C-alpha angles and dihedrals in degrees: 000000000000118000115253113257118261110243132172119254115279091240090057093047091051091048092051091048090053092049092049092048090049092051091050091051091047091051093050093045093051098042117078109270095243092051093049089048092050090053090053094045094053093057089105089061090057090051090052091050092049092047092050093048090050093048092049094044095236095151091051089057090058096047093099094047144291120334136179116251092244090057092049090048092051092050095051096035103240138119112298096213092048093051091047092053091046093050092045091053091049089051088056088057096048096253093111134014125222115222128214091261091055096254123128130232134187122258121206087269093051091047089062088059093062115107093228102040121118107256091013116178095191092115091051090052089050088055097045092048097041113127090242090058092052089057092048095053091040085066097049088121090066091056093047093048097045108019088234126119118267087214094063091044091054100038103031096237140056120281098255093046090050091056089067090060100046113051094179094054091041089056091050090051095046092048090051092052090051091049091052090054113048111094091007090070092054094045099044096042090045087072091067129072110226094180111141096017111142108181123018119193113197106202115204089000100155112207094352105262094138094044092049091051091052094047091052089057093044107046094178094054131093124211142208121203113208125190140113112317094246090052101048090047087079096053099093098084091048092053092045094050091050093048094237102106092114091058102037132074133179128225125187124220146098121283087210088071104034145316131227110279133222100051120138091201125039118189131191123177118196092339108110092051089063092066140063118244097268094051092043090053090052092053094045093048090055089055092046089056093050103040121101120242109276092020127141132235116206121192117189103203142134107265111210122225117247089238125040118263135147095294111138091222090076091065092041086058088063089050088057090049093050100040121019104017093238130111144219113244142207122237089260092053091050090048090054093046093050094046089058090058102045099269133115124205110239098179145338114226116204117211134193088259123071087260124093126196112236109200118198135176126212112248 
């Protein structure tokens, strides 16, 4: 069984977040307004630089230590001047550092862009910077004007339906979702006590990463993974690697129609935010029908603050508007949504990750 990741205390993480947000506000309040605005507006250029570095494998070339740009270029077979200018720009954003001899080295940020680094977000960067995503966000105005998704406007069908037609992009998306889990599953779920749980049903659980994490922390529990048949077909290796294959099973189906019944704990991670209120109500009512008396519903979601701050979930809410048609929600909005479906929020557990655990009881 792998050791749980070492993470700083939640109080320290929150304090550091407040300090960072304060420094950003101080910087923007002291810089001329047009300069601060220019820095914000060129954020897309940084994304493009990160995407290009990830595609070319530049960070992987620096894994063993500093290298000059011409050496990196020769190893990956691209233009030396272009790579130098790319690496220099990334150094200006804190992804790399340029040494006195002109060579470049990875920073902690750049290390997370390696393909083989623990907690790597390379696959997420490849999703964010994918050409399809540029087109989506380039049509944000359509979503703001109409309330409809730019993705459907551009591609003629909703996001999740489109994935069935584009295997390359579907693989990019699925890899990104896996990359955004990893250590975050261990850390977030470590904030909840699963002692006494008997049957966990992971609704929309992909390949079973969340379910496996829960079962490792609750050795007496059994688990059911529930997602589309083509998705859960790939769960076996995840269960095997986690050592829980003897206590986990996979069932294919659509949570829009029903979910497996008899569970005393139902878990959904980053599912409800993909859907508008009416569709979310439909999903939650299916769970309410299936859950045992006295059971628990756990939603792992970003919970928005009541007033805007630097929380990343506020930008992710625009991603939901542009792409999937869902939304991020405040605690009050989740409470209202759950009350419409026969649940009552009992508590919201903050974690050191952007995710919170929303616990609800059937009423």
